[in-house]
KOLVO-501470 format. One record per residue (C-alpha): residue number from 0; chain; x negated, y, z. Coordinates in steps of 0.02 Angstrom, whole numbers, plus 50000, padded with zeros to 5 digits. Last residue first. Layout:
BEGIN
NUM  A  X  Y  Z
...
This chain:
BEGIN
680  A  50518  50527  49373
679  A  50599  50603  49528
678  A  50769  50574  49450
677  A  50736  50388  49463
676  A  50735  50398  49653
675  A  50908  50475  49652
674  A  51001  50311  49630
673  A  51180  50373  49646
672  A  51217  50339  49462
671  A  51168  50157  49491
670  A  51321  50139  49601
669  A  51288  49954  49634
668  A  51117  49872  49614
667  A  51089  49725  49497
666  A  50922  49637  49520
665  A  50817  49580  49371
664  A  50859  49674  49211
663  A  50853  49861  49231
662  A  50858  49868  49421
661  A  50690  49785  49445
660  A  50600  49874  49302
659  A  50665  50042  49362
658  A  50610  49999  49538
657  A  50434  49966  49473
656  A  50438  50134  49381
655  A  50488  50225  49541
654  A  50345  50136  49635
653  A  50201  50179  49518
652  A  50180  50368  49513
651  A  50218  50410  49695
650  A  50124  50255  49751
649  A  49970  50311  49655
648  A  49984  50489  49721
647  A  49994  50426  49900
646  A  49848  50307  49883
645  A  49729  50416  49784
644  A  49629  50292  49681
643  A  49460  50354  49623
642  A  49420  50330  49438
641  A  49234  50354  49411
640  A  49151  50481  49297
639  A  48965  50472  49260
638  A  48828  50598  49222
637  A  48911  50752  49297
636  A  48889  50937  49265
635  A  49069  50955  49203
634  A  49043  51103  49088
633  A  48861  51120  49037
632  A  48790  50946  49051
631  A  48649  50995  48932
630  A  48573  50877  48804
629  A  48392  50822  48803
628  A  48310  50844  48633
627  A  48323  50731  48481
626  A  48155  50662  48427
625  A  48118  50666  48241
624  A  47990  50549  48160
623  A  48087  50386  48147
622  A  48255  50476  48139
621  A  48204  50560  47977
620  A  48183  50393  47889
619  A  48352  50331  47951
618  A  48437  50492  47895
617  A  48357  50480  47722
616  A  48419  50300  47703
615  A  48595  50355  47750
614  A  48591  50498  47624
613  A  48538  50398  47472
612  A  48578  50499  47316
611  A  48574  50667  47405
610  A  48402  50630  47476
609  A  48381  50733  47633
608  A  48209  50775  47702
607  A  48230  50960  47737
606  A  48414  50937  47775
605  A  48376  50813  47915
604  A  48262  50935  48005
603  A  48386  51079  47987
602  A  48533  50973  48047
601  A  48435  50916  48200
600  A  48394  51096  48243
599  A  48581  51139  48226
598  A  48629  50996  48341
597  A  48503  51049  48473
596  A  48559  51231  48462
595  A  48740  51182  48491
594  A  48687  51081  48644
593  A  48585  51226  48716
592  A  48730  51348  48705
591  A  48823  51449  48573
590  A  49005  51487  48610
589  A  48986  51676  48583
588  A  48970  51643  48397
587  A  48819  51625  48283
586  A  48784  51446  48336
585  A  48969  51403  48317
584  A  48963  51463  48137
583  A  48808  51359  48102
582  A  48894  51209  48182
581  A  49040  51225  48062
580  A  48928  51251  47911
579  A  48842  51084  47947
578  A  49006  50991  47926
577  A  48940  50855  47809
576  A  48779  50854  47908
575  A  48876  50814  48066
574  A  48971  50674  47977
573  A  48808  50600  47911
572  A  48731  50607  48085
571  A  48885  50514  48151
570  A  48867  50384  48013
569  A  48683  50359  48055
568  A  48718  50310  48236
567  A  48578  50200  48302
566  A  48445  50284  48194
565  A  48476  50448  48283
564  A  48435  50373  48452
563  A  48523  50383  48622
562  A  48514  50573  48604
561  A  48638  50566  48461
560  A  48777  50494  48568
559  A  48744  50619  48708
558  A  48737  50763  48584
557  A  48904  50715  48506
556  A  48983  50709  48680
555  A  48910  50878  48724
554  A  48988  50948  48566
553  A  49158  50879  48617
552  A  49134  50949  48794
551  A  49087  51121  48726
550  A  49240  51119  48614
549  A  49352  51068  48760
548  A  49283  51209  48866
547  A  49311  51340  48731
546  A  49485  51272  48695
545  A  49535  51285  48878
544  A  49461  51460  48897
543  A  49563  51522  48749
542  A  49720  51445  48821
541  A  49736  51577  48958
540  A  49805  51702  48835
539  A  49783  51888  48799
538  A  49735  51882  48616
537  A  49570  51949  48547
536  A  49509  51776  48506
535  A  49653  51651  48493
534  A  49628  51616  48307
533  A  49442  51583  48332
532  A  49476  51460  48473
531  A  49601  51365  48365
530  A  49474  51351  48224
529  A  49338  51299  48347
528  A  49449  51162  48419
527  A  49499  51098  48246
526  A  49318  51092  48187
525  A  49261  51003  48345
524  A  49400  50875  48321
523  A  49343  50852  48141
522  A  49172  50805  48209
521  A  49251  50668  48315
520  A  49366  50610  48176
519  A  49221  50596  48053
518  A  49123  50486  48174
517  A  49281  50388  48219
516  A  49297  50343  48033
515  A  49111  50318  47998
514  A  49092  50181  48128
513  A  48980  50211  48278
512  A  48828  50100  48257
511  A  48782  50121  48440
510  A  48876  50196  48587
509  A  48796  50167  48758
508  A  48755  50350  48799
507  A  48931  50404  48748
506  A  49027  50274  48850
505  A  49050  50378  49008
504  A  49071  50541  48910
503  A  49211  50460  48810
502  A  49302  50394  48962
501  A  49291  50560  49054
500  A  49352  50656  48901
499  A  49502  50540  48885
498  A  49548  50544  49070
497  A  49532  50732  49095
496  A  49623  50778  48935
495  A  49764  50655  48971
494  A  49775  50717  49152
493  A  49801  50895  49091
492  A  49957  50861  48987
491  A  49976  50965  48829
490  A  50106  50846  48755
489  A  50118  50915  48577
488  A  49968  50984  48483
487  A  49832  50974  48614
486  A  49893  50801  48664
485  A  49892  50748  48482
484  A  49710  50801  48461
483  A  49654  50719  48623
482  A  49747  50558  48582
481  A  49663  50549  48411
480  A  49493  50564  48493
479  A  49537  50427  48618
478  A  49597  50305  48485
477  A  49445  50330  48373
476  A  49322  50317  48518
475  A  49401  50154  48577
474  A  49405  50085  48400
473  A  49220  50122  48383
472  A  49187  50022  48542
471  A  49289  49875  48474
470  A  49175  49872  48324
469  A  49237  49895  48146
468  A  49237  49783  47993
467  A  49335  49782  47829
466  A  49431  49944  47853
465  A  49575  49967  47730
464  A  49617  50140  47803
463  A  49807  50120  47799
462  A  49795  49953  47890
461  A  49731  50033  48049
460  A  49866  49969  48170
459  A  49841  49788  48119
458  A  49653  49786  48142
457  A  49580  49648  48033
456  A  49392  49626  48034
455  A  49347  49655  48215
454  A  49170  49660  48285
453  A  49145  49631  48473
452  A  48956  49601  48473
451  A  48868  49768  48459
450  A  48990  49902  48520
449  A  49101  49794  48630
448  A  48944  49721  48711
447  A  48860  49889  48739
446  A  49019  49950  48826
445  A  49025  49795  48937
444  A  48843  49815  48988
443  A  48869  50001  49027
442  A  49018  49971  49143
441  A  49085  50146  49179
440  A  49201  50138  49029
439  A  49299  49989  49096
438  A  49374  50083  49243
437  A  49410  50235  49133
436  A  49493  50124  49004
435  A  49605  50047  49139
434  A  49657  50218  49203
433  A  49693  50271  49023
432  A  49799  50115  48996
431  A  49895  50148  49157
430  A  49938  50327  49105
429  A  49989  50273  48931
428  A  50101  50138  49003
427  A  50192  50260  49117
426  A  50209  50392  48982
425  A  50299  50275  48860
424  A  50302  50388  48707
423  A  50154  50293  48638
422  A  50025  50398  48548
421  A  49998  50272  48406
420  A  49811  50275  48442
419  A  49842  50246  48628
418  A  49959  50101  48590
417  A  49831  50027  48469
416  A  49698  50045  48604
415  A  49806  49930  48711
414  A  49823  49807  48568
413  A  49632  49803  48545
412  A  49589  49792  48730
411  A  49684  49633  48775
410  A  49618  49501  48654
409  A  49477  49618  48602
408  A  49388  49573  48763
407  A  49356  49399  48689
406  A  49198  49327  48770
405  A  49270  49339  48945
404  A  49146  49387  49082
403  A  49224  49559  49096
402  A  49390  49486  49155
401  A  49309  49374  49287
400  A  49199  49516  49347
399  A  49351  49627  49376
398  A  49444  49486  49465
397  A  49297  49463  49585
396  A  49279  49651  49609
395  A  49461  49669  49666
394  A  49531  49843  49688
393  A  49540  49935  49523
392  A  49541  49784  49406
391  A  49675  49703  49516
390  A  49778  49862  49509
389  A  49760  49871  49319
388  A  49814  49690  49290
387  A  49963  49709  49407
386  A  50014  49869  49317
385  A  49993  49795  49143
384  A  50098  49642  49186
383  A  50231  49745  49275
382  A  50242  49868  49126
381  A  50256  49733  48993
380  A  50137  49716  48844
379  A  50009  49643  48966
378  A  50116  49486  48972
377  A  49993  49363  48896
376  A  49850  49460  48975
375  A  49930  49435  49146
374  A  49947  49248  49118
373  A  49769  49226  49053
372  A  49696  49326  49198
371  A  49798  49225  49324
370  A  49744  49059  49247
369  A  49559  49108  49243
368  A  49552  49190  49415
367  A  49467  49054  49516
366  A  49455  49129  49689
365  A  49361  49257  49793
364  A  49476  49393  49856
363  A  49395  49558  49904
362  A  49557  49656  49887
361  A  49736  49607  49849
360  A  49824  49733  49960
359  A  49964  49651  50060
358  A  49894  49700  50231
357  A  49920  49886  50194
356  A  49837  49986  50333
355  A  49896  50116  50305
354  A  50055  50112  50201
353  A  50019  50183  50028
352  A  50127  50050  49947
351  A  50069  49980  49780
350  A  50038  49801  49842
349  A  50208  49788  49926
348  A  50315  49852  49782
347  A  50200  49760  49660
346  A  50225  49595  49753
345  A  50414  49613  49738
344  A  50391  49651  49553
343  A  50286  49494  49531
342  A  50412  49381  49621
341  A  50558  49450  49519
340  A  50459  49424  49359
339  A  50425  49242  49403
338  A  50609  49216  49448
337  A  50675  49285  49284
336  A  50661  49142  49158
335  A  50702  49001  49279
334  A  50843  49109  49345
333  A  50917  49131  49171
332  A  50907  48944  49137
331  A  50990  48908  49304
330  A  51132  49024  49255
329  A  51155  48938  49087
328  A  51155  48767  49170
327  A  51280  48826  49300
326  A  51397  48898  49169
325  A  51395  48729  49083
324  A  51304  48701  48920
323  A  51387  48635  48762
322  A  51449  48804  48705
321  A  51281  48885  48736
320  A  51188  48745  48646
319  A  51303  48770  48496
318  A  51284  48960  48492
317  A  51096  48940  48493
316  A  50998  48982  48649
315  A  50828  49064  48639
314  A  50746  49061  48810
313  A  50669  49226  48867
312  A  50483  49199  48886
311  A  50418  49131  49049
310  A  50331  49199  49202
309  A  50321  49044  49310
308  A  50134  49014  49333
307  A  50090  49199  49343
306  A  50233  49236  49462
305  A  50193  49089  49575
304  A  50007  49129  49584
303  A  50037  49312  49626
302  A  50180  49276  49748
301  A  50081  49141  49842
300  A  49926  49253  49851
299  A  50023  49402  49914
298  A  50113  49292  50042
297  A  49946  49224  50103
296  A  49878  49400  50123
295  A  50031  49452  50224
294  A  50024  49299  50337
293  A  49837  49320  50372
292  A  49861  49507  50400
291  A  49991  49475  50535
290  A  50156  49556  50484
289  A  50170  49740  50525
288  A  50184  49793  50343
287  A  50335  49679  50320
286  A  50429  49757  50466
285  A  50382  49932  50409
284  A  50446  49891  50234
283  A  50610  49828  50307
282  A  50634  50001  50383
281  A  50659  50057  50201
280  A  50560  50201  50134
279  A  50643  50370  50151
278  A  50621  50480  49998
277  A  50570  50659  50036
276  A  50387  50631  49987
275  A  50446  50589  49811
274  A  50505  50767  49784
273  A  50680  50818  49728
272  A  50700  51007  49719
271  A  50835  51075  49833
270  A  50938  50973  49955
269  A  50940  50790  50009
268  A  50821  50814  50156
267  A  50765  50642  50216
266  A  50821  50563  50052
265  A  50906  50394  50039
264  A  50969  50304  49884
263  A  50829  50206  49801
262  A  50721  50184  49956
261  A  50869  50092  50035
260  A  50816  49955  49913
259  A  50685  49873  50026
258  A  50813  49751  50099
257  A  50868  49714  49921
256  A  50691  49661  49873
255  A  50691  49538  50018
254  A  50862  49470  49969
253  A  50814  49453  49785
252  A  50658  49356  49834
251  A  50757  49241  49951
250  A  50891  49207  49818
249  A  50760  49167  49685
248  A  50670  49048  49803
247  A  50835  48962  49846
246  A  50874  48926  49664
245  A  50693  48879  49624
244  A  50675  48751  49763
243  A  50541  48644  49680
242  A  50454  48798  49611
241  A  50440  48881  49781
240  A  50361  48730  49865
239  A  50382  48781  50046
238  A  50271  48857  50180
237  A  50235  49029  50110
236  A  50412  49069  50054
235  A  50482  48996  50215
234  A  50364  49100  50321
233  A  50418  49257  50229
232  A  50601  49216  50259
231  A  50563  49187  50444
230  A  50478  49357  50458
229  A  50627  49442  50376
228  A  50749  49358  50497
227  A  50644  49401  50651
226  A  50643  49584  50600
225  A  50830  49578  50565
224  A  50861  49501  50738
223  A  50775  49653  50816
222  A  50606  49649  50905
221  A  50517  49757  50777
220  A  50652  49889  50795
219  A  50656  49993  50637
218  A  50641  50178  50599
217  A  50458  50177  50643
216  A  50341  50287  50742
215  A  50160  50244  50774
214  A  50050  50294  50921
213  A  49870  50235  50901
212  A  49784  50151  51047
211  A  49633  50172  51160
210  A  49603  50094  51332
209  A  49473  50190  51430
208  A  49314  50092  51463
207  A  49272  50046  51643
206  A  49144  50093  51774
205  A  49178  50047  51956
204  A  49191  50151  52114
203  A  49306  50283  52040
202  A  49319  50452  52125
201  A  49498  50485  52172
200  A  49637  50594  52100
199  A  49666  50500  51936
198  A  49683  50333  52029
197  A  49625  50172  51949
196  A  49642  50042  52085
195  A  49492  49928  52066
194  A  49490  49741  52095
193  A  49525  49684  51918
192  A  49416  49813  51836
191  A  49370  49760  51660
190  A  49471  49601  51639
189  A  49625  49669  51726
188  A  49605  49837  51640
187  A  49608  49768  51463
186  A  49732  49630  51504
185  A  49862  49753  51571
184  A  49840  49869  51421
183  A  49860  49721  51302
182  A  50018  49666  51395
181  A  50092  49841  51389
180  A  50095  49843  51200
179  A  50008  49804  51036
178  A  50054  49808  50850
177  A  49904  49767  50739
176  A  49852  49912  50627
175  A  49666  49870  50630
174  A  49627  50019  50744
173  A  49751  49955  50872
172  A  49937  49988  50866
171  A  50069  50062  50981
170  A  50253  50076  50941
169  A  50383  50214  50958
168  A  50556  50208  50879
167  A  50630  50333  50757
166  A  50772  50460  50753
165  A  50673  50579  50641
164  A  50686  50739  50745
163  A  50699  50651  50913
162  A  50548  50541  50875
161  A  50445  50688  50811
160  A  50486  50793  50965
159  A  50441  50651  51082
158  A  50275  50621  50994
157  A  50229  50806  51002
156  A  50278  50810  51186
155  A  50154  50677  51241
154  A  50185  50667  51429
153  A  50373  50626  51429
152  A  50367  50523  51270
151  A  50216  50423  51328
150  A  50299  50387  51496
149  A  50461  50333  51409
148  A  50361  50212  51300
147  A  50274  50139  51453
146  A  50442  50118  51542
145  A  50512  50022  51393
144  A  50360  49908  51387
143  A  50372  49872  51574
142  A  50556  49825  51557
141  A  50526  49715  51404
140  A  50374  49628  51479
139  A  50455  49586  51647
138  A  50306  49547  51759
137  A  50205  49398  51824
136  A  50028  49443  51771
135  A  49994  49537  51934
134  A  49949  49717  51976
133  A  50078  49789  51859
132  A  50038  49937  51744
131  A  50085  50121  51765
130  A  50015  50224  51621
129  A  49910  50381  51641
128  A  49909  50479  51478
127  A  49756  50541  51384
126  A  49797  50640  51228
125  A  49735  50645  51050
124  A  49815  50737  50903
123  A  49784  50724  50715
122  A  49930  50604  50681
121  A  49958  50526  50852
120  A  49811  50458  50951
119  A  49833  50391  51128
118  A  49696  50376  51260
117  A  49753  50270  51406
116  A  49711  50303  51588
115  A  49770  50174  51716
114  A  49893  50198  51859
113  A  49924  50048  51971
112  A  50076  49944  52009
111  A  50132  49842  52159
110  A  50289  49952  52173
109  A  50338  50040  52013
108  A  50521  49992  52010
107  A  50617  50048  51856
106  A  50805  50064  51867
105  A  50885  49952  51739
104  A  50854  49969  51554
103  A  51010  49943  51447
102  A  50999  49771  51371
101  A  50954  49743  51190
100  A  51097  49643  51117
99  A  51128  49761  50972
98  A  50946  49749  50920
97  A  50926  49879  50784
96  A  50881  49852  50601
95  A  51053  49839  50523
94  A  51127  49966  50645
93  A  51007  50097  50572
92  A  51098  50089  50405
91  A  51190  50253  50403
90  A  51318  50220  50264
89  A  51252  50289  50102
88  A  51382  50195  49999
87  A  51238  50120  49899
86  A  51141  50067  50054
85  A  51285  49986  50149
84  A  51351  49900  49993
83  A  51177  49839  49948
82  A  51159  49760  50121
81  A  51328  49671  50102
80  A  51283  49608  49929
79  A  51117  49537  49991
78  A  51197  49447  50139
77  A  51324  49368  50021
76  A  51179  49320  49905
75  A  51085  49242  50052
74  A  51240  49146  50106
73  A  51260  49079  49928
72  A  51077  49028  49920
71  A  51088  48935  50085
70  A  51242  48840  50029
69  A  51166  48806  49859
68  A  51004  48728  49922
67  A  51065  48642  50081
66  A  50904  48614  50179
65  A  50915  48789  50253
64  A  51085  48759  50333
63  A  51035  48821  50506
62  A  50916  48944  50426
61  A  51050  49035  50327
60  A  51174  49006  50469
59  A  51079  49118  50590
58  A  51056  49261  50468
57  A  51238  49251  50417
56  A  51296  49246  50598
55  A  51185  49394  50645
54  A  51253  49492  50498
53  A  51434  49453  50540
52  A  51413  49509  50720
51  A  51602  49497  50736
50  A  51624  49651  50842
49  A  51469  49748  50789
48  A  51500  49716  50604
47  A  51687  49740  50612
46  A  51684  49906  50520
45  A  51552  49841  50398
44  A  51650  49682  50364
43  A  51806  49787  50336
42  A  51713  49901  50218
41  A  51639  49754  50123
40  A  51811  49674  50106
39  A  51889  49836  50045
38  A  51746  49861  49924
37  A  51775  49697  49835
36  A  51611  49612  49794
35  A  51520  49651  49631
34  A  51465  49514  49513
33  A  51393  49568  49346
32  A  51215  49511  49385
31  A  51281  49339  49428
30  A  51216  49260  49588
29  A  51385  49264  49678
28  A  51486  49191  49534
27  A  51368  49050  49483
26  A  51341  49011  49668
25  A  51529  48999  49697
24  A  51539  48870  49558
23  A  51394  48775  49636
22  A  51485  48767  49803
21  A  51415  48746  49978
20  A  51509  48898  50043
19  A  51645  48785  50114
18  A  51509  48714  50228
17  A  51521  48873  50331
16  A  51695  48833  50392
15  A  51732  48995  50484
14  A  51838  48971  50642
13  A  51712  49047  50763
12  A  51686  49200  50656
11  A  51779  49322  50767
10  A  51830  49497  50718
9  A  51875  49436  50545
8  A  51785  49504  50392
7  A  51686  49346  50358
6  A  51847  49251  50325
5  A  51876  49368  50177
4  A  51728  49291  50087
3  A  51805  49125  50037
2  A  51976  49201  50006
1  A  51900  49332  49892
0  A  51812  49197  49791
């Protein structure tokens, strides 16, 4: 293999026989996860990169031999390994995304030009700069564009300082994020005031609107060969049958993911505490984010459908089938298994980015979701499957409605609640499940359905209680209450408290026929909180306020459930009566409020008419004549809680986990010990 690749390290590539790379044996070697190219060859190729233009040749030959499946795939894998070498060795990679053939600007001639005002916005700043534009349509675009950028830099000092500090390029965009330039400025003033010379020192004779644009800075050159290469790869993915050319599809997806992988290694300021904001996203991401929105949306759709249709279980090979299979057959089997996951993880990297605007966001799509929903629910036990499902539920109303219209919500909700109940150690999954529960909890119709109609008879993770029947809504309460108690005891993470309490308060007014087990657990939570509060009294600690607030919230939750009708939740009333002494103690403490008083009044009324031999019947009789009062929103003062996505925080949480999934089993990256992005998590 070394002899095949060594020819790419020469200063001239004219003598390279590219068809020699059309080898299935070479493909097995290059595409293997264990393959690592010789460093001396990579270093030599890197040193000779500008002389031999090895990258440009590879990019050119990939499309020249596109119809040759294995030849193209081998060239893509060679390209991928070279990019990974540059990233992992922390070689400054700007040469990958620059245009080495870009000519040095000649002296600018501004004859037959006019000055026009343009309003430029950069970060929170606005400035009007007069730009020189040609009088006629016959002009050198590149030269005029370069002069415009220099004018902006010389008159907009904040932009110039930022560019010098970060070594980035300047681009202009409209309000929709589309990249624009001197031609748009020329057309704007030609159409509006074709016969008027716009001079800042003279009174204008004709009205016109000032051209407005946003100043953007990027590390990449959008006119570079790499930019054109990435755009062509995207077009090939969209335009071809990905399943039919599975070998080439896999190579293209790995190459695109690899181009984004500089994010794993590079920090802007690699000193001190590692913060996600210090990580430099790849210039390839800027290239992708500046694709036309139609192209980006089509790519998202193609990747989503392809991944859901081709996400397969790991094939089980016996020792005999392994011995009888060729290395190529084994490798093709691995690719057939992995390619759907690679496509989904690539989509997640794009869809989870906080880039504004993000043309890859799957929002407001109207389509038939049945197959995609089924596929994602099949793989919801994986992080990528759960993440994609959650992001679609967050952002796409059509997908959300399709999921909620299913008659079997227990198919996905019951195992997820089981993970919450078991207090999974996987923090990323727990966070996503809580987000998903919060999204679902605000839908009153759905909550009523899982309380009345979704009745389960065999819950695997509740075998120790020998429960015959329990509603899905009762399971949700049980899992969330247990999570609160365990979080107070061990994890003590604020977002768990916020998410669980929010979910429970959202569903409280729609809970009916709450099972006796979650009813007892809910009241027991109040007992545990009051006990802890009592122990902390007189001590100088900030926790005493936390336990007081949590106790008030738990009591408010009980009041909200009871206020929907006592007859609807007799087991909860029974649990409250069983712990009547607890609420009496709270009433006579400094924690008393309107909600505590309401519960105590209810206890007194029920006790007067209680029949010890038939408690449930007594509760139902009392509920017909007793009206529970209106509860007080004492702590949070809010009737409904909605999950609001914070773009930067969401990316900061999600993207490192997606990269972990990619590097764990899908795409091998060299020098994994140098991957500092994982240390952030």
